[in-house]
C-alpha positions in Angstrom: 0.3 -0.1 0.0 2.9 2.4 1.1 5.0 1.8 -2.3 1.4 2.5 -4.4 0.6 5.6 -2.5 4.1 7.0 -3.4 3.8 6.6 -7.0 0.2 8.3 -7.2 1.5 11.4 -5.2 4.7 11.7 -7.3 2.0 11.0 -10.5 -0.1 14.1 -8.6 3.3 15.8 -8.8 4.2 15.3 -12.5 0.6 16.5 -13.6 0.0 19.2 -11.6 3.6 21.0 -11.2 4.4 22.3 -14.4 1.2 23.4 -15.1 0.5 26.3 -11.6 0.9 29.4 -12.1 -0.2 32.0 -9.6 0.8 35.4 -8.7 2.8 35.7 -5.3 4.6 39.0 -4.0 7.9 37.6 -2.0 9.7 39.4 0.5 13.4 39.7 -1.0 16.5 40.3 1.3 19.2 41.0 -1.8 21.9 44.3 -2.0 20.7 47.2 0.2 19.4 50.4 -0.8 22.0 52.6 -2.4 24.8 49.6 -3.0 23.4 48.6 -6.4 22.2 50.2 -9.5 20.8 46.9 -10.8 17.0 46.9 -9.8 16.7 43.2 -10.1 19.7 42.9 -7.1 18.1 45.1 -4.6 16.1 44.7 -1.1 12.3 45.0 -1.7 9.5 43.1 -2.3 9.4 41.3 -5.8 6.5 39.7 -7.8 6.7 35.9 -8.7 4.2 34.7 -11.5 5.7 31.2 -12.4 7.4 29.8 -9.7 6.3 30.3 -6.0 3.7 28.4 -5.8 5.2 25.4 -7.9 7.8 25.3 -5.4 5.7 25.1 -2.8 3.9 22.4 -3.9 7.0 20.1 -4.8 7.6 21.1 -0.7 4.2 19.8 0.0 4.8 16.8 -2.0 8.1 16.1 -0.6 7.1 16.3 3.0 4.1 14.0 1.9 6.3 11.3 0.4 9.1 11.7 3.2 6.2 11.2 6.1 5.0 8.3 4.2 8.4 6.4 3.6 9.0 7.1 7.3 5.8 5.1 8.4 6.4 2.6 6.2 10.2 2.1 7.7 8.3 2.0 11.2 6.0 -0.1 9.8 9.2 -2.3 8.7 7.8 -2.5 5.2 10.3 -0.5 3.8 12.6 -2.3 1.0 15.3 -0.2 0.3 18.5 -1.6 -1.8 21.3 -0.7 0.0 23.7 0.7 -2.4 26.6 2.3 -0.9 28.2 4.7 -3.3 24.5 6.2 -4.4 23.9 7.6 -1.3 27.4 8.6 -0.6 27.0 10.6 -3.7 23.3 12.1 -3.0 24.6 13.0 0.6 28.0 14.7 -0.9 25.1 16.8 -2.9 23.3 17.6 0.0 25.8 18.0 2.7 27.9 21.0 0.0 24.4 22.0 -0.7 23.5 22.7 2.8 27.0 24.2 3.5 27.1 26.2 0.5 24.1 27.7 1.9 24.7 27.8 5.4 28.2 30.1 4.2 26.9 32.2 1.2 27.1 35.9 1.8 23.3 36.4 0.8 21.8 33.4 3.1 18.2 34.3 2.2 18.4 33.6 -1.4 20.3 30.7 -0.7 17.6 28.9 1.3 14.5 30.5 -0.1 15.7 31.2 -3.6 16.2 34.2 -6.4 12.7 36.0 -5.8 11.4 34.7 -9.7 13.2 31.0 -9.7 12.6 30.0 -5.9 15.2 27.1 -6.0 17.1 27.8 -2.9 18.3 25.4 -0.8 14.7 24.3 0.5 13.7 23.0 -3.1 17.0 21.3 -3.6 16.5 18.9 -0.2 13.0 18.5 -1.5 14.5 17.4 -5.2 16.5 14.8 -2.9 13.2 14.0 -1.0 11.8 13.1 -4.3 14.8 11.2 -5.7 14.9 9.2 -1.8 10.9 8.4 -2.1 10.7 7.2 -5.8 14.0 5.1 -5.3 12.2 3.2 -2.1 9.5 2.1 -4.1 9.4 -1.6 -4.3 7.9 -2.3 -8.2 6.6 -5.8 -7.6 4.0 -4.3 -5.5 3.8 -0.9 -7.5 2.9 -0.2 -11.1 4.3 3.0 -13.1 1.3 3.6 -14.9 0.2 6.1 -12.8 2.8 8.4 -13.4 2.7 7.7 -16.6 -0.8 8.9 -16.6 0.6 12.1 -14.6 2.9 13.1 -17.2 1.1 12.7 -19.8 -2.0 15.5 -18.3 0.8 18.1 -17.7 2.4 17.3 -21.7 -1.0 17.0 -23.1 -1.7 20.8 -21.5 1.4 22.2 -21.7 1.6 21.3 -25.7 -1.6 22.7 -26.1 -0.9 26.0 -24.5 2.2 25.8 -26.0 0.9 25.3 -29.6 -1.8 27.9 -29.3 0.8 30.6 -28.2 2.9 30.0 -31.4 -0.5 30.7 -33.2 -1.1 34.2 -31.4 -3.5 32.5 -29.1 -2.2 32.7 -25.4 -4.2 30.8 -23.3 -2.3 32.7 -19.7 -3.7 36.4 -20.7 -7.4 35.5 -20.9 -10.5 36.2 -18.5 -10.4 32.3 -17.1 -6.4 32.1 -16.0 -6.8 35.6 -14.7 -9.1 34.7 -12.4 -7.1 31.3 -11.5 -3.8 33.1 -10.8 -4.4 36.8 -9.7 -5.6 37.2 -5.9 -8.0 39.0 -5.5 -6.4 41.4 -3.3 -3.8 42.3 -6.0 -6.6 42.9 -9.0 -6.2 46.6 -8.5 -2.5 46.5 -9.0 -2.7 44.0 -12.0 -5.8 45.1 -13.8 -4.6 42.5 -17.2 -2.0 39.9 -17.7 0.3 40.6 -20.4 3.5 39.0 -21.3 6.7 39.6 -23.1 6.8 36.7 -25.3 4.8 36.7 -28.6 4.1 34.1 -30.8 6.3 31.7 -29.2 5.6 28.6 -27.1 6.4 28.8 -23.5 2.8 27.9 -22.0 3.2 28.2 -17.7 7.2 27.3 -17.6 8.4 31.3 -17.8 10.8 30.9 -20.3 10.7 28.8 -24.0 14.4 27.9 -23.3 12.3 25.6 -20.4 10.3 23.8 -23.0 13.3 22.9 -24.2 14.0 21.3 -20.9 10.4 19.8 -20.4 10.0 18.4 -24.1 13.6 16.5 -23.3 11.6 14.6 -20.7 8.2 14.4 -22.4 9.1 13.7 -26.2 11.9 10.4 -25.4 9.2 9.3 -22.5 6.3 8.2 -25.0 8.3 7.9 -28.1 9.9 4.9 -26.0 6.7 3.2 -25.3 5.4 3.6 -28.8 8.3 2.3 -30.4 8.3 -0.9 -27.9 4.2 -1.1 -27.3 2.6 -4.0 -28.7 -0.9 -2.7 -28.2 -2.3 -0.9 -31.4 -4.7 1.7 -29.0 -1.9 2.0 -26.7 0.7 2.7 -29.8 -1.8 5.5 -31.2 -2.2 7.2 -28.0 1.9 7.1 -27.3 2.4 8.1 -31.0 -0.1 11.2 -30.6 1.5 12.5 -27.7 5.0 12.2 -28.5 4.0 14.4 -31.6 2.0 17.1 -29.9 5.0 17.2 -26.9 7.5 17.6 -30.2 5.0 20.3 -31.9 5.5 22.1 -28.8 9.6 21.9 -28.4 9.2 23.3 -32.3 6.5 26.2 -31.4 9.1 27.3 -28.4 12.2 27.4 -30.8 14.1 26.0 -28.5 17.1 24.8 -30.2 18.9 23.1 -26.8 15.6 20.8 -26.5 16.0 19.3 -30.4 20.1 19.0 -28.9 18.3 16.8 -26.1 15.5 14.8 -28.0 18.1 14.1 -30.6 20.6 12.7 -28.2 17.9 10.7 -26.5 16.6 9.2 -29.8 20.1 8.2 -30.6 20.6 6.5 -27.2 17.3 4.3 -28.0 18.3 3.3 -30.8 22.2 2.2 -30.2 20.6 0.3 -26.9 17.9 -1.2 -29.6 20.2 -1.8 -32.2 19.9 -5.7 -32.4 16.2 -5.4 -33.0 16.2 -2.4 -35.7 15.0 -4.4 -38.9 12.1 -5.2 -36.6 11.5 -2.1 -35.5 12.7 0.3 -38.5 9.2 0.8 -40.3 8.1 2.3 -36.8 11.4 4.4 -36.6 10.3 5.9 -40.0 6.6 6.2 -39.5 7.3 8.4 -36.9 10.7 10.2 -38.7 8.2 11.2 -41.4 5.3 12.0 -39.1 8.1 14.5 -37.2 9.0 15.9 -40.5 4.7 16.6 -41.1 4.4 18.2 -38.2 7.8 20.7 -38.2 6.8 21.8 -42.6 3.4 22.8 -41.2 4.5 25.1 -38.3 7.5 26.0 -40.8 4.7 27.5 -42.9 3.5 29.8 -40.1 6.6 30.6 -38.7 10.1 30.1 -41.0 12.1 31.6 -38.8 11.0 29.7 -35.7 11.5 26.4 -37.2 13.9 25.3 -40.1 15.6 28.7 -39.0 16.3 27.8 -35.7 18.0 24.6 -37.1 20.0 26.8 -39.8 21.0 28.8 -37.2 22.7 26.0 -35.2 25.3 25.8 -38.1 25.8 29.7 -38.5 26.6 29.5 -35.1 29.4 26.8 -35.8 30.3 28.9 -38.9 30.8 31.7 -36.6 33.5 29.8 -34.0 35.5 28.9 -37.0 35.5 32.3 -38.5 36.8 33.8 -35.4 39.3 30.8 -34.6 41.1 31.0 -37.9 41.4 35.0 -36.7 42.9 34.3 -33.9 46.0 32.3 -36.2 46.3 35.9 -37.1 45.5 38.0 -34.3 48.2 37.5 -31.5 45.7 39.9 -29.5 43.0 37.0 -29.5 43.1 33.6 -27.5 41.9 30.9 -28.7 38.8 29.5 -27.9 37.4 33.2 -27.7 35.1 32.2 -30.6 33.2 30.1 -28.5 31.6 33.2 -27.1 29.4 34.0 -29.6 27.3 30.9 -29.4 24.0 30.4 -28.3 22.2 33.5 -28.5 25.3 35.0 -25.4 25.7 31.7 -23.5 28.9 31.0 -24.9 29.9 34.4 -23.5 28.3 33.5 -20.2 29.8 30.1 -20.1 33.4 32.1 -20.3 33.2 34.2 -17.6 31.2 31.3 -15.6 34.4 28.9 -16.5 36.8 31.8 -14.3 34.2 32.0 -11.8 33.8 28.0 -10.9 37.6 28.8 -10.4 36.4 30.3 -6.7 34.3 27.4 -5.8 36.2 23.8 -5.8 35.4 23.1 -2.2 32.4 25.4 -1.7 29.8 27.1 -3.7 28.2 30.4 -3.7 25.2 29.2 -2.4 22.0 28.3 -4.5 20.4 30.6 -6.6 22.9 33.3 -6.1 24.9 33.2 -9.1 23.4 36.4 -10.3 25.4 38.0 -7.2 28.1 37.0 -8.0 29.0 37.3 -12.2 31.1 40.2 -13.1 28.2 42.2 -14.7 30.5 45.3 -14.7 33.0 43.7 -16.6 30.5 42.4 -18.9 29.0 45.5 -19.5 32.7 47.2 -20.1 32.9 44.5 -22.9 29.3 45.0 -24.9 27.6 42.3 -23.3 24.7 44.3 -21.7 22.1 42.0 -20.3 21.9 41.3 -16.5 23.1 37.8 -16.4 21.0 35.7 -13.9 22.2 31.9 -14.4 25.0 30.2 -16.7 22.5 28.3 -19.1 23.4 25.4 -17.7 23.1 23.1 -15.2 26.7 21.6 -14.5 28.1 25.3 -14.3 25.1 26.2 -12.0 25.9 23.7 -9.7 29.3 24.0 -9.3 29.3 27.5 -8.9 26.1 27.7 -6.4 27.2 24.2 -4.3 30.4 23.4 -5.4 32.5 21.0 -7.4 32.7 19.0 -5.1 28.7 18.7 -5.1 29.1 18.7 -9.3 31.1 15.7 -9.0 28.9 14.2 -6.9 26.1 14.7 -9.4 28.1 13.6 -11.9 28.4 10.7 -10.6 25.3 9.6 -9.7 23.9 9.8 -13.1 26.9 8.5 -15.0 26.3 5.6 -12.3 22.6 5.4 -13.4 23.8 4.6 -16.9 26.5 2.0 -15.7 24.1 0.3 -14.0 21.3 0.7 -16.9 24.0 -0.8 -19.5 25.4 -3.6 -17.3 21.3 -4.7 -16.8 19.4 -4.4 -19.6 18.2 -7.3 -21.7 19.1 -6.1 -25.4 15.9 -8.0 -26.6 13.7 -5.6 -24.9 10.8 -7.9 -25.1 9.9 -7.0 -21.4 7.8 -4.5 -19.5 10.9 -3.6 -17.5 13.0 -3.1 -20.3 10.7 -0.9 -22.1 10.4 1.1 -18.6 13.9 1.5 -18.4 14.5 2.6 -21.7 12.0 5.6 -21.1 13.2 6.7 -17.8 17.0 6.2 -19.3 15.8 8.2 -22.7 14.3 10.7 -20.8 17.1 11.4 -17.9 19.6 11.4 -21.1 17.2 13.8 -22.8 17.6 16.3 -19.6 20.9 16.2 -19.1 22.2 16.9 -22.9 19.7 19.7 -22.9 21.2 20.6 -19.5 24.2 21.4 -21.3 22.4 25.2 -22.3 19.9 24.9 -19.7 19.6 25.7 -16.2 17.6 23.6 -13.4 14.2 25.2 -12.8 11.5 24.2 -10.4 9.2 23.6 -13.5 10.9 20.6 -14.7 14.0 19.2 -12.2 11.3 17.8 -9.7 10.3 15.7 -13.1 14.0 15.0 -13.2 14.4 13.7 -9.7 11.5 11.5 -9.3 12.4 9.6 -12.7 16.0 9.5 -11.6 15.1 7.7 -8.5 12.7 5.2 -10.3 15.5 4.2 -12.5 17.4 3.2 -9.7 14.5 1.6 -8.0 14.0 -0.6 -10.7 17.1 -1.3 -11.7 18.0 -2.5 -8.1 14.6 -4.9 -7.9 16.5 -6.4 -10.9 19.4 -6.9 -8.5 16.8 -8.7 -5.7 15.4 -10.5 -8.2 12.3 -9.1 -7.7 9.5 -10.2 -9.8 9.0 -6.6 -11.0 5.0 -7.1 -12.4 3.9 -4.1 -11.6 5.9 -2.5 -13.8 3.2 -2.0 -16.6 3.1 1.0 -18.3 
């Protein structure tokens, strides 16, 4: 019973968290008045529309899961596979996250998060709780199916909202959305809702970039289920959700999402290479359907669809041009060409690489990146943007929580895939293997996209829950469980 409840709670998390939006005026303690000319960093009351209530919901869900797990342990019904390597790694990550928060120059932000991100210490502890709770599930007694339908709900809802935004209809600016997201006491202060992104998908995820992170999880998940499903009705359902979520990614123009999905597809094909002759028709039909969807959307806005693909190659050409100039101009350094990549990401990575040298042991504190980025130097060099994130989850962890925490994070993920490849039956006939591939492809897509995106409370809870489930299914195999519950 305990394990079934945990799966249902995680299903609610997957269904609800990405969709939550509501205005909240949050207190913020940053830099004192008169000490900065960057208004975003100044102490005061700030507006949070996309993330505060998402974070609160994640905290509540994490607390509920820990309470259930504690009851399960007291009742002596918890069957958690002991894995010292995994426990040491997640413990190290948690320890250095806590220590970096406590020693931060901005403790309020480190604990509660930056005012429009809400990803401080409490949120990170909730992520780790989700991971532990998911890992503790015994899938010989519980089914993954509720979680599948939970993520189906959020994927369908977000995709419909996002594709509609791409075609000029923004649900968030409707009367219904206003009634749901603006408290009555703030109605006079916010008589209407208006958003800066136009004719581009971001749904309720704050930014088109995070559509890339979400779809890098959703598309591989449903694509894997489609490729290995034998039941015709289910196969049609999975293909429809795969295409809808792919359309969502296209509508966002997220090149990071495209790269993440591509990497996950390569992983799926590599794992299933022995069965390629058997499954090639499914690959071909899905590839054709994806091309049709992209072509249809390209008619509406070529710059956001095939134009984004072309921009990947144009960025590469710019890098090569600057590196060739480097050979002729001694004032240029090798590697400077990469600063032009990804709408300013290359420059941000370049500066972040300098910042991470100061956080080898201890980070600056979760969500405090913006306070430590060298804005003055960047402005002098012509980069006139307030940079509040490094656009790379690995740099984000290394700077905010420390390089030791980053190494622990990398170990957890590498360890997961090492265990996966050791325990996977390349025949891919059983439900267990199909579940493993769906979870692994989603996680791999997210990690690939995270080379260009940060952790965000709209998406990260899904990653941590699915990573815990992946370890749980693998651990169940080691214990010789009959995991009949793995029925997607």
